[in-house]
N, C-alpha and C positions, 0 to 999 in steps of 0.2 A: 488593539483588535484581539479578540479571543482566538486561542489556538486549540486544536483538537489533534490527538494522536490517532494515527491509523495503524491498526494492529492486524496480525495474521490470526486466522482461525485454527490453523493446523501447523504442525512442524513439517518442514520439507525443504525443497530447493527453489529459490527464486528463478522462474523461467522466463519472466517478462516484466519489464517496466512499461506500463501502459501510458504513462504521462512523464513530463519533465518538470523540473523545478520551474515555478512561475506559471504553470498551466492552470487555467480556471476549470474547476470540475463541479459537477452537480451532485446532489445527495444521491448515494448509491452507485456512483460511477466507479468503475474499476481503476485502481491506481497501481497495484502490484499484483502479479499472479504467482502463486506458489504451486509447485508440482509435488504431490504426495500420493503414493500408491497408484501411479499412472493416471491420476486425475489432476485437473487444473482448478485450483480454488482461488478466486479473486479476493484480495483485500480491498474493500470499497470505502469510499468517502462517507463519513457519518453526516455530513452537511455540505452545502454549497460553499465554495471558497476557492482560495488559491493555494496550490501546493507550495509550501514554504521551503521544505527540504525533503529529500529522499535519502533514507539512511542505509539502504542496502543496494546491492548491484546484482546483475544477472549471475547465476551460479552460486550465490551466497546461500549458506544453510541458515535457516531461521527456525526458531522454536515457536511453539503454540503461544499465542498472545504477545509475541514480540512486536515492539514498536518498529514500523518500517518507513513511516513518513509523518511529516507534520503539516497540518492544514491550517491556514489562517482564514478566518471568516470575516 
């Protein structure tokens, strides 16, 4: 099965994990939320599938474009 990486759009602090490993998500669904400059920016699923792994935790610092989860379609 093909895999997709889910990445962040901005650098910041992970403030929420919206799903767990094994969760089925739809295209555009929120997976991880990053707080940057008092705004919450979601990292969303690029396709429908199952979250294979989440690579970050709440309060982790992430960089722009960092891989935060793997999606299996």
